[in-house]
C-alpha positions in Angstrom: 0.0 0.0 0.0 1.3 3.4 -0.9 2.1 5.5 2.2 0.1 8.4 0.9 -3.0 6.3 1.4 -2.0 4.8 4.7 -5.0 4.2 7.0 -7.4 5.4 4.2 -9.7 2.7 3.0 -9.4 1.9 -0.7 -13.0 2.8 -1.2 -12.2 6.3 0.1 -9.1 7.0 -1.9 -10.9 8.0 -5.1 -13.0 10.5 -3.0 -9.8 12.0 -1.6 -8.2 12.4 -5.0 -11.3 14.0 -6.3 -11.4 16.3 -3.3 -7.9 17.4 -4.1 -8.5 17.6 -7.8 -5.5 15.3 -8.3 -4.4 14.0 -11.7 -2.9 10.5 -12.3 -0.6 10.5 -15.3 1.4 7.7 -17.0 4.7 8.2 -18.7 6.8 5.8 -20.8 10.4 4.8 -20.1 12.9 7.6 -20.9 10.1 10.2 -21.3 10.8 13.7 -19.9 8.0 14.4 -17.4 8.4 18.0 -16.1 7.9 19.6 -19.4 4.5 17.8 -19.7 3.2 19.2 -16.3 1.3 22.4 -16.6 1.0 23.1 -12.9 3.2 25.8 -11.4 3.3 24.5 -7.8 2.7 20.8 -7.3 3.4 17.8 -5.2 3.6 14.4 -6.8 3.7 10.9 -5.5 5.0 7.9 -7.5 2.6 5.0 -7.3 4.3 2.7 -9.8 7.7 2.6 -11.6 10.9 4.6 -11.2 12.1 8.0 -12.3 15.2 10.3 -11.8 15.4 14.0 -11.2 18.3 15.0 -13.3 20.3 18.2 -13.7 21.9 19.2 -17.0 24.7 21.7 -16.6 25.9 24.3 -19.1 28.2 21.8 -20.7 25.4 19.3 -21.3 26.6 17.0 -18.5 23.7 15.1 -16.7 23.8 14.5 -13.0 21.3 12.4 -11.1 20.0 14.6 -8.3 17.6 12.1 -6.9 16.4 8.5 -7.7 12.6 8.1 -7.3 10.7 4.9 -6.8 7.2 3.8 -5.7 6.1 5.8 -2.7 8.6 8.6 -3.2 7.4 12.2 -3.2 8.5 15.1 -5.4 7.5 18.7 -5.8 8.1 22.0 -7.3 9.7 23.5 -4.2 10.9 20.4 -2.2 12.7 19.1 -5.3 13.9 22.5 -6.6 12.0 21.9 -9.9 11.8 25.6 -10.6 15.5 25.3 -11.6 15.5 25.4 -15.4 18.5 22.9 -15.4 16.3 20.3 -13.7 14.1 17.7 -15.4 12.3 14.4 -14.4 13.1 11.4 -16.5 11.2 8.2 -16.4 13.6 5.3 -15.7 10.8 2.8 -16.4 7.2 3.2 -17.3 5.9 5.3 -14.4 2.6 6.5 -12.9 2.5 9.6 -10.8 -0.3 11.4 -9.0 0.0 15.1 -9.2 -1.7 17.5 -6.8 -1.7 21.3 -7.0 -0.6 22.9 -3.8 -3.6 25.3 -3.9 -6.0 22.4 -3.6 -3.9 20.6 -0.9 -4.1 23.7 1.2 -7.7 24.6 0.2 -9.6 21.4 -0.3 -13.3 21.2 -0.9 -13.9 19.7 2.6 -11.3 20.5 5.3 -13.4 18.7 7.9 -13.2 15.4 6.2 -11.5 12.6 8.2 -9.8 11.2 5.1 -8.3 14.7 4.4 -6.9 14.9 8.0 -5.3 11.4 7.5 -4.0 12.5 4.2 -2.2 15.5 5.8 -0.6 13.2 8.4 0.6 10.9 5.7 1.9 13.8 3.6 3.8 15.2 6.5 5.4 11.8 7.2 6.5 11.5 3.6 7.9 15.0 3.6 9.8 14.3 6.8 11.3 11.1 5.2 12.3 13.1 2.1 14.1 15.8 4.1 15.9 13.0 6.0 17.0 11.5 2.7 18.1 14.9 1.5 20.2 15.4 4.6 21.8 12.0 4.1 22.7 13.0 0.5 24.4 16.2 1.8 26.4 14.1 4.3 27.6 11.9 1.4 28.5 14.8 -0.9 30.4 16.7 1.9 33.0 13.8 2.0 36.0 14.8 0.0 37.1 11.3 -1.3 35.3 8.8 -3.4 36.1 6.1 -0.8 34.4 8.1 2.0 31.4 8.9 -0.2 30.9 5.2 -0.9 31.3 4.2 2.8 28.8 6.9 3.8 26.4 5.6 1.1 26.8 2.1 2.4 26.3 3.2 6.0 23.0 5.0 5.1 21.7 2.0 3.2 22.5 -0.3 6.2 20.8 2.0 8.7 17.7 2.2 6.5 17.4 -1.5 5.9 19.4 -3.1 8.8 20.8 -5.4 6.1 24.4 -5.9 5.0 23.3 -6.8 1.5 22.6 -3.8 -0.8 20.9 -4.1 -4.1 21.5 -1.2 -6.4 18.2 0.2 -7.8 19.9 1.1 -11.1 23.3 1.0 -12.7 26.8 1.8 -11.4 26.8 4.8 -13.7 23.7 6.0 -11.9 25.4 5.4 -8.5 28.4 7.5 -9.7 26.0 10.3 -10.7 24.3 10.1 -7.4 27.7 10.4 -5.6 28.8 13.1 -8.0 32.0 11.2 -8.9 33.7 9.8 -12.0 32.4 6.3 -12.8 35.9 4.9 -13.6 37.4 6.3 -10.4 34.5 4.9 -8.4 34.9 1.5 -10.0 38.6 1.5 -9.0 37.6 2.4 -5.4 35.0 -0.3 -5.3 37.7 -2.8 -6.4 40.0 -1.5 -3.6 37.3 -2.0 -1.0 36.7 -5.5 -2.4 40.4 -6.3 -2.4 40.6 -5.1 1.2 37.8 -7.5 2.2 35.3 -4.8 3.1 32.7 -5.7 0.4 31.7 -8.3 -2.0 30.2 -7.4 -5.4 28.1 -9.6 -7.7 26.3 -7.8 -10.5 24.2 -5.2 -8.7 24.4 -6.9 -5.3 26.9 -5.4 -2.8 27.5 -7.3 0.5 29.0 -5.3 3.3 31.5 -7.5 5.1 33.2 -5.3 7.7 33.6 -1.7 8.5 32.1 0.7 11.1 28.4 1.0 10.3 27.1 2.3 13.7 
C-alpha cells in the first residue's frame, strides 16, 4: 500500500483524490516528465515505476540529483524543480499522482476525516524526504570517493538493517548520485573488495566489515 493512502480505505481513496482535484498521469520509459506538467506549484507521488530527477549543466553533462521509486514524493519546491536545469526522466514506465498545492491547502472539505489522515501521511512523507536529502548532503560533503561510498553504504545499512545492498539502477547512476567519475568509483570499489570490506556480484553489494554504527 502506498504510504500516501496509509489508514485510508481503498473505497475512500478516489474520493480523496477528487477532493484534491488530483491527476494521475502515466509516462513511458525515458520520457521527460516535467515539461508535460502544466501546474506551477505541485506535489507528486510515484505510485508505480521509477524516475530520476536530473540536472543538466551548461556543458550538457547530466547528473542524477535524486532517484525516485514507488512511494517517493517530489514537488516544485521540495525538489527544486523551478530550476531550469532540472528535469524528471522516467527510468521505467511510471505512474505519478500530481496535486496542485492550492487544492492541498484549500480542499473542498477540510473537515473530512480522510483529508486529515492524508495530511498526516503527507507530513510523514515530507519528513522522510528531508531526512534523505540530509543524508545526501552528508555523502557529498565527503572529500574522497572512498568516504562517499562508505557513507552511502552506511546510510543503506541504517535504512534496511541489512548488510546486502541491491542497487536500484546501474553503477553509472550510482556514480552520478555520488557526483563522482564512474571509472574512479569503479577503482575504489575494487579497492574495497580487495581489502575484504565488500563483495560485489552484479548489482548486489555485500557489506562485510567496516564501522556501520
